[in-house]
LOKE-89000 format. One line per 10 residues: number of its first residue (from 0); for each residue x, y, z of C-alpha. Coordinates in steps of 0.25 Angstrom, whole numbers. Each point is the difference from the previous one (the first is absolute). Layout:
REM LOKE-89000
NUM> X Y Z; ...
REM end
This chain:
REM LOKE-89000
0> 14 913 389; 6 9 -11; 0 -3 -15; 13 4 -6; 0 3 -15; 13 0 -8; -2 10 -11; 15 5 -1; 5 -9 -10; 1 2 -15
10> -5 -11 -10; 12 -5 -9; -7 -9 -9; -12 9 -4; 5 7 -12; -7 8 -7; -9 2 12; 7 11 8; -11 2 11; 2 -7 13
20> -8 -13 0; -8 4 12; -5 13 -6; -6 -7 -13; -14 3 -1; -11 -11 1; -15 4 0; 3 15 2; 9 -2 12; 15 -2 2
30> 4 -14 4; 5 5 13; -14 4 4; -6 -13 -4; 11 -7 9; -3 9 12; -15 -3 -1; 3 -15 -1; 8 1 13; -11 8 6
40> -10 -11 -3; 9 -10 8; -2 10 12; 13 8 -1; 0 15 2; 14 4 3; 10 1 -11; 15 4 -3; 3 3 -14; 14 1 -5
50> 2 8 -12; 12 6 -8; 3 15 -3; -7 -1 -14; -13 -6 5; -2 4 15; -9 12 -4; -9 -9 -8; -1 -10 11; -4 11 9
60> -11 4 -9; -6 -14 -1; 0 -3 15; -7 13 3; -12 -4 -8; -2 -12 10; -4 8 13; -3 -13 8; 15 -4 1; 12 5 8
70> 12 1 -9; 15 3 3; 9 3 -12; 14 -3 -1; 11 4 -10; 9 -11 -6; 11 9 -7; 6 -11 -9; -7 -12 -5; 9 -10 7
80> -10 -12 3; -9 -4 11; 10 1 11; 4 14 -3; -15 4 -1; -3 -6 14; 12 8 6; -5 13 -6; -13 -2 7; 6 -5 13
90> -6 11 9; -14 -5 -4; 3 -15 2; -5 -4 14; -9 -12 4; -6 -10 -9; 1 4 -15; -3 -5 -14; 10 2 -11; -6 1 -14
100> 4 1 -14; -12 9 -6; 4 -5 -14; -5 -14 2; -16 0 -1; -7 -10 9; -13 -2 7; -3 5 15; 1 -15 4; 15 1 -1
110> -1 10 11; -10 -8 8; 8 -13 -1; 13 6 5; -7 8 11; -7 -12 5; 13 -8 1; 7 11 7; -11 1 10; 5 -14 5
120> 14 6 3; 7 -13 -2; 11 6 -9; 9 12 0; -4 4 -14; -10 -5 -11; 1 1 -15; -10 -4 -11; 4 -12 -10; -6 -2 -13
130> 1 -13 -8; 4 3 -15; -1 -10 -12; 11 7 -8; 12 8 2; -2 14 7; 11 10 1; -1 2 15; 4 -6 14; -2 -15 2
140> -3 -6 14; 6 -13 6; -9 -5 12; 0 -12 9; -13 -9 2; -5 11 10; 0 11 -10; 12 7 7; 10 7 -8; 13 -6 -2
150> 6 8 -11; -3 11 -11; 6 -1 -13; -2 14 -7; -2 -1 -16; 7 -14 -2; 3 -3 -15; -11 -8 -7; 1 -15 4; 7 3 13
160> -12 4 9; 1 -7 13; -16 -2 0; -12 5 -7; -3 9 11; 1 15 -3; 2 11 10; -11 10 0; 3 13 7; -10 1 10
170> 8 -3 12; -4 2 15; 11 3 10; -2 0 15; 13 7 4; 4 10 -11; 11 5 8; 7 -14 1; -2 -1 -15; 7 13 -3
180> 11 -4 9; 2 -13 -9; -1 9 -12; 12 8 5; 9 -12 1; -2 -6 -14; 12 0 -9; -4 -3 -15; 3 6 -14; -14 -3 -5
190> -13 7 2; -5 -10 10; 4 6 14; -15 -2 5; 0 -14 -4; 13 -3 6; -4 6 13; -12 -9 0; 9 -12 -3; 10 4 11
200> -12 2 10; -4 -15 -3; 14 -5 2; 0 7 13; -12 -8 5; -11 11 -3; -12 -8 -6; -6 6 -13; -13 -6 -4; -4 -1 -15
210> -15 2 -2; -5 -7 -12; -9 9 -9; -7 -5 -13; -10 11 -3; 2 11 -11; 15 5 -2; 5 9 -11; 14 6 1; 3 11 -9
220> 15 -3 -5; -1 2 -15; -10 9 -8; -8 -11 -5; -4 -4 15; -9 12 0; -10 -8 -8; -2 -10 12; -2 12 9; -10 7 -10
230> -8 -13 -1; -1 -2 15; -5 14 2; -10 -1 -11; -5 -14 5; -2 6 14; -7 13 -5; -15 2 -1; -7 4 -13; -2 15 1
240> -4 11 -10; 2 14 6; -13 9 -1; 8 10 -8; 5 -10 -10; -7 2 -14; -3 -13 -8; -5 1 -14; -13 -8 -2; 7 -6 -12
250> 12 -5 8; 1 -14 6; 4 -3 15; 2 -14 4; 5 -7 12; 7 6 12; 3 15 -4; 5 11 9; -3 14 -6; 6 11 8
260> -5 15 1; -3 7 -13; 4 -12 -9; -6 1 -14; -3 -12 -9; -4 4 -14; -8 -7 -11; 3 -14 -4; 10 -2 11; 1 -14 7
270> 5 -2 14; 1 -15 5; 4 -1 14; 7 -2 9; 5 15 -4; 3 12 8; -1 14 -7; 6 12 8; -6 14 2; -2 9 -12
280> 4 -10 -10; -7 -2 -13; -3 -13 -7; -2 4 -15; -8 -5 -11; 1 -14 -5; 10 -4 11; 1 -13 7; 6 -1 14; 0 -14 6
290> 6 -11 8; 6 6 13; 4 14 -5; 3 11 9; 0 14 -5; 4 12 8; -6 14 1; -1 11 -11; 3 -10 -11; -6 -1 -14
300> -2 -13 -6; -3 5 -14; -8 -5 -12; 2 -14 -4; 10 -4 11; 0 -14 7; 6 -1 14; 1 -14 5; 6 -5 13; 8 13 2
310> 4 10 11; -1 14 -5; 5 12 8; -6 14 1; 0 11 -11; 2 -10 -12; -6 2 -14; -2 -11 -10; -7 0 -14; -3 -12 -8
320> 10 -9 7; 1 -14 5; 6 -1 14; 1 -15 4; 5 -5 14; 8 13 1; 5 10 11; -1 15 -4; 5 10 10; -6 14 2
330> 0 11 -10; 2 -9 -12; -5 2 -14; -2 -10 -12; -2 5 -14; -11 -6 -9; 3 -14 -4; 10 -4 10; 0 -14 5; 6 -6 13
340> 1 -15 -5; -1 -10 12; 1 -14 -7; 13 -6 -6; -2 -8 -13; 6 -12 6; -10 1 12; 11 -1 10; 1 8 14; 6 14 -1
350> 14 1 6; 5 14 4; 15 3 3; 2 6 14; 14 4 3; 8 -12 -5; -11 -10 1; -11 -4 -9; -13 -2 8; -11 -9 -4
360> -12 9 3; -9 -12 0; -10 7 -10; -2 -5 -14; -7 13 -2; 7 13 4; 0 13 -8; 9 12 2; 4 7 13; 1 15 -2
370> 5 10 10; -7 13 3; 1 12 -9; 2 -8 -13; -5 4 -14; -3 -10 -11; -2 4 -15; -10 -6 -9; 0 -14 -5; 12 -4 10
380> 0 -15 4; 6 -5 13; 4 -15 0; -4 -8 13; 7 4 13; 7 12 -6; 3 11 11; 1 15 -3; 7 9 10; -7 12 6
390> -1 13 -9; 4 -7 -13; -5 2 -14; -3 -11 -10; -2 5 -14; -11 -3 -10; 1 -14 -7; 11 -5 9; -1 -15 4; 7 0 13
400> 6 -14 3; 9 3 12; 0 9 12; 2 15 -1; 6 7 12; -5 13 7; 1 13 -8; 2 -7 -13; -6 2 -14; -2 -12 -10
410> -2 6 -14; -2 -7 -13; 9 5 -11; -9 -1 -12; 5 4 -14; -9 2 -12; 2 7 -14; -9 9 -8; -2 -2 -15; -9 4 -10
420> -13 -8 -1; -2 -6 -14; -9 -11 4; -13 0 -8; -12 -7 8; -10 -8 -8; -14 6 4; -7 -12 -6; 6 -9 11; -6 8 11
430> -14 0 -7; 1 -15 -2; 3 -2 15; -12 8 4; -9 -8 -10; 4 -13 7; -3 6 14; -14 5 -5; -4 -12 -8
REM end
């Protein structure tokens, strides 16, 4: 059995995070590497990875680091959906295979469940179904009493879902050649050729079995979904302090903490796990890092900074900042006094506009989401849920209340006047204050 990873798409809802989702780093490894190793835990060793012209070289680098697997790479020239991805890999698609979205994080039991069902050979294809408690922007499954697929509805409007069963893209196909033939006959104007092909197969009498799955599942559709994945990896990691890490005797380490090679923790720093600190990073004097925080490599969490439940990239520099429930991509710098606020005065959930829709994030605490390469001046303030595009500057003392696009500058136009100072200070008043303090 081959596992086919679909890595050729491009995230349309992830602004300001520009990196492909499966290339996001968790615990020092890209998500794709974690995904492959999870599949290996379920006994899989043969992979087809479909990439696009911009990421195929990175994919090759990642897969070469896992010598125990056999990998075939396919190139999807344009990001035109699942069906197009499979057609681009057609020469490699023979025999029984699993089709997988690597941007969804799940446990190895997802593989074992569907593989166990497929071994029964009672259906043409098998797909995972997950019961949701609230609306999710994905495909919904309509099934009969035997859990056989009747219909897939791709991204229905809220309130129009045919069931509460969501399609998770771990699909097993016993005859990929026949699937590709059905894909070739679909006529649709939407990005749902693959789903329509499955529907047409069902209409023609091919049995497609839906396998219930209720273990961990965290799809990355929007930037704030990174938090659930971060929490999952931290929960499943082991406490670890690299032998090359240096921790001051005056620092305080509590709970599950992972300190990578050459990390330095200076005097009076406090780290309360679960927390991950990447290689060569410095946790400065009087800092506090806590509550599921993930800090990349070569970063400096400078003097008197607090980082709470945040995902921080590589090569970031902070100094006397508050960073709450925020996502800060690689190569960002925050000037002294900058605050990433995370809580509305009315204590309501944070909503973010994506396209023409206002999305409820489900979080009542959500700070800024800052793209890579940004520079923030001293004493800047960011209101909850504000997004800043890559390579943008926010000047000193700016209070950013709305999103800022990529390659932009937000500057405060402050004005002041210069006059002669004719004020005469009463020195006796200061002496009186001092007397009161010493009495």
